[in-house]
C-alpha positions in Angstrom: -22.9 -66.9 -39.3 -20.4 -64.0 -39.6 -19.9 -64.8 -43.3 -23.7 -64.5 -43.8 -23.8 -61.1 -42.0 -20.9 -59.9 -44.1 -22.6 -61.0 -47.3 -25.8 -59.3 -46.4 -24.0 -56.1 -45.5 -22.2 -56.1 -48.8 -25.5 -56.6 -50.7 -27.1 -53.7 -48.8 -24.2 -51.3 -49.6 -24.3 -52.2 -53.3 -28.1 -51.7 -53.4 -27.8 -48.3 -51.7 -25.1 -47.1 -54.1 -27.4 -47.8 -57.0 -30.4 -46.1 -55.4 -31.1 -42.5 -56.6 -31.3 -41.3 -53.0 -27.7 -42.1 -52.4 -26.4 -41.5 -55.9 -24.9 -38.0 -55.7 -24.5 -37.6 -59.4 -28.3 -37.7 -59.9 -28.5 -34.3 -58.0 -25.4 -32.6 -59.2 -25.8 -33.0 -63.0 -29.3 -31.3 -63.3 -28.2 -28.3 -61.2 -25.2 -27.7 -63.4 -27.2 -28.1 -66.6 -29.8 -25.6 -65.2 -27.1 -23.0 -64.4 -25.5 -23.4 -67.8 -28.9 -23.0 -69.5 -29.8 -19.9 -67.5 -26.4 -18.3 -68.3 -26.9 -19.1 -72.0 -30.4 -17.5 -72.0 -29.1 -14.3 -70.3 -26.5 -14.0 -73.1 -29.1 -14.4 -75.7 -31.5 -11.9 -74.1 -29.0 -9.1 -73.6 -28.0 -8.0 -77.1 -27.9 -4.2 -76.9 -27.9 -1.7 -79.7 -26.7 0.9 -77.3 -23.9 -0.7 -75.3 -22.7 1.1 -72.2 -19.2 2.5 -72.5 -16.8 5.1 -71.1 -17.1 7.1 -74.3 -20.9 7.3 -73.7 -20.4 8.6 -70.2 -17.9 11.2 -71.4 -20.4 12.4 -74.0 -23.1 12.7 -71.4 -20.9 14.8 -69.1 -19.8 16.9 -72.1 -23.4 17.9 -72.7 -23.8 18.8 -69.0 -20.7 21.0 -69.2 -21.8 22.6 -72.5 -25.1 23.7 -70.9 -23.2 24.8 -67.7 -25.6 22.7 -65.5 -24.8 22.0 -61.9 -24.4 18.5 -60.5 -27.0 18.6 -57.7 -25.3 18.1 -54.4 -28.1 17.5 -51.9 -31.8 17.8 -51.1 -31.5 21.5 -50.4 -30.2 22.3 -53.9 -32.7 19.9 -55.4 -35.6 21.8 -53.8 -34.2 25.1 -55.0 -34.2 23.9 -58.6 -37.7 22.6 -58.2 -38.9 26.0 -56.9 -37.2 27.9 -59.8 -38.8 25.3 -62.2 -35.3 24.5 -63.6 -36.5 21.0 -62.7 -40.1 20.0 -63.6 -42.2 17.1 -62.3 -42.7 14.0 -64.5 -46.4 13.3 -64.5 -47.8 9.8 -64.5 -50.8 9.2 -66.7 -52.3 6.9 -69.3 -49.0 6.6 -71.2 -46.5 6.6 -68.3 -46.1 5.1 -64.9 -43.4 5.0 -62.2 -41.6 2.2 -60.4 -43.4 2.5 -57.1 -40.0 2.4 -55.3 -38.9 5.7 -56.9 -39.0 8.4 -54.2 -41.7 11.0 -55.3 -39.2 13.8 -54.4 -37.0 12.5 -57.3 -39.6 12.2 -59.9 -38.3 15.3 -61.6 -36.1 16.2 -64.6 -35.2 19.1 -66.9 -38.0 20.4 -69.2 -36.5 19.0 -72.4 -36.1 15.6 -70.8 -39.8 15.6 -69.9 -40.6 16.6 -73.5 -38.7 13.5 -74.7 -40.6 11.3 -72.2 -43.9 12.8 -73.3 -43.1 12.1 -76.9 -41.8 8.6 -76.4 -44.6 7.5 -74.1 -47.3 8.8 -76.4 -45.8 7.0 -79.4 -45.2 3.8 -77.5 -48.8 3.9 -76.1 -50.2 4.5 -79.7 -48.2 1.4 -80.9 -48.7 -1.0 -78.0 -51.5 0.4 -75.9 -49.2 0.1 -72.9 -47.3 2.5 -70.6 -43.6 3.0 -70.3 -42.2 2.9 -66.8 -39.7 5.4 -65.4 -37.4 3.7 -62.8 -35.2 6.7 -62.1 -34.8 10.4 -62.8 -32.9 13.1 -61.0 -30.4 12.2 -58.3 -28.2 14.1 -55.9 -24.5 13.5 -55.4 -25.4 12.3 -51.9 -27.8 9.8 -53.2 -25.4 8.6 -55.9 -22.6 8.0 -53.4 -25.0 5.9 -51.3 -26.0 4.0 -54.4 -22.4 3.3 -55.2 -21.9 1.6 -51.8 -24.6 -0.9 -52.7 -24.1 -1.1 -56.5 -20.5 -1.0 -57.8 -21.8 -0.8 -61.4 -23.4 2.6 -60.7 -21.6 5.5 -62.3 -19.4 7.7 -60.0 -20.8 10.8 -58.2 -17.8 12.9 -59.3 -15.3 13.2 -62.1 -15.4 13.1 -65.9 -17.6 10.0 -66.1 -20.0 11.0 -63.2 -23.7 10.0 -63.5 -25.7 12.3 -65.7 -28.7 11.8 -63.4 -27.0 14.4 -61.2 -27.9 17.2 -63.6 -31.5 16.1 -64.0 -31.2 15.4 -67.8 -31.4 11.6 -67.6 -34.1 9.0 -67.0 -34.0 5.2 -66.7 -36.8 3.5 -68.6 -37.8 -0.1 -67.7 -36.6 -2.7 -70.2 -37.2 -5.8 -68.2 -40.5 -7.4 -69.1 -40.7 -5.9 -72.6 -41.2 -8.3 -75.5 -38.5 -8.6 -78.2 -40.8 -6.6 -80.5 -41.2 -3.8 -77.9 -37.5 -3.6 -77.2 -36.8 -3.4 -81.0 -39.4 -0.7 -81.4 -37.8 1.4 -78.6 -34.3 0.9 -80.1 -35.5 2.0 -83.5 -37.3 5.0 -82.0 -34.1 6.1 -80.3 -31.6 5.4 -83.0 -32.2 8.5 -85.2 -32.3 10.7 -82.1 -28.9 9.4 -81.1 -27.6 9.9 -84.6 -28.6 13.5 -84.4 -27.0 14.0 -81.0 -30.3 14.6 -79.3 -30.1 11.8 -76.9 -27.3 9.5 -75.6 -28.9 6.1 -74.6 -27.4 3.0 -73.0 -28.9 -0.4 -72.4 -27.8 -1.3 -68.9 -27.3 -5.1 -68.4 -27.6 -5.5 -64.6 -30.4 -3.0 -64.1 -32.3 -3.9 -67.4 -33.2 -0.3 -68.2 -32.8 2.1 -71.1 -30.6 4.9 -69.5 -31.3 8.0 -71.7 -29.5 11.3 -71.4 -31.5 14.0 -73.3 -29.6 16.9 -74.9 -30.8 20.5 -74.4 -31.0 20.7 -78.2 -34.1 18.4 -78.0 -36.5 21.4 -77.5 -35.3 23.3 -80.5 -35.6 20.1 -82.7 -39.1 19.4 -81.3 -40.3 23.0 -81.9 -38.9 23.0 -85.5 -40.9 19.9 -86.3 -44.1 21.2 -84.8 -43.7 24.5 -86.7 -43.4 22.5 -89.9 -46.7 20.7 -89.0 -45.0 17.4 -88.1 -45.3 15.3 -85.0 -42.3 15.2 -82.7 -41.5 11.7 -83.7 -38.1 10.8 -85.1 -37.6 9.8 -88.8 -37.8 6.1 -88.2 -39.6 3.0 -89.3 -40.3 2.0 -85.7 -44.0 2.8 -86.0 -44.1 0.3 -88.9 -42.6 -2.6 -87.1 -45.0 -5.5 -87.2 -46.5 -6.9 -84.0 -46.0 -10.6 -83.6 
């Protein structure tokens, strides 16, 4: 009798080992394959024209210093700059919207930065009949320090590579959710502006935005084109890129 019980127990254990419920490898392998596939897709999707770098941050801060702009320390200083109209409101409309999480008190920037946004959003809407989204604009040193506590990839609040958001000359434009053609169009729109030193863009990986610092020279460049009877759109083939 004991021999029969032992045989039955052995058969049960062999059957259990072959059953998917007990076969651990049937669970582990798909998970690992899924993680590898997702990592591969992220590498394919993030192929920036404007790669973030220390050199880019130095250029952005050099422009702030050239214009002798303050790094805004706190809300009191922010409100003073709004009152003096050194900072102007970014206005949502048919061509532009905000990330709803962006505090309305920080939907401000320098006048020339708003001009860039107006021009970009109008050209983008004409091409794709869609709005661009602004995720971030002016920040204070106090806000940047708080951001750094939660996001170690955020630029410092002080020093030679401090965030250019602190001077109100920079905006973050949503990149996530754009099609490959839309991303290509934005890159081609910005490329000649960067080559002329009018903007300093970066394509951030973790935040999936176009981080764009706009030079104070943008207004002069824009006005010269308008006086010549031309639209303030860079010399680019971006408008001719085919939709697919």
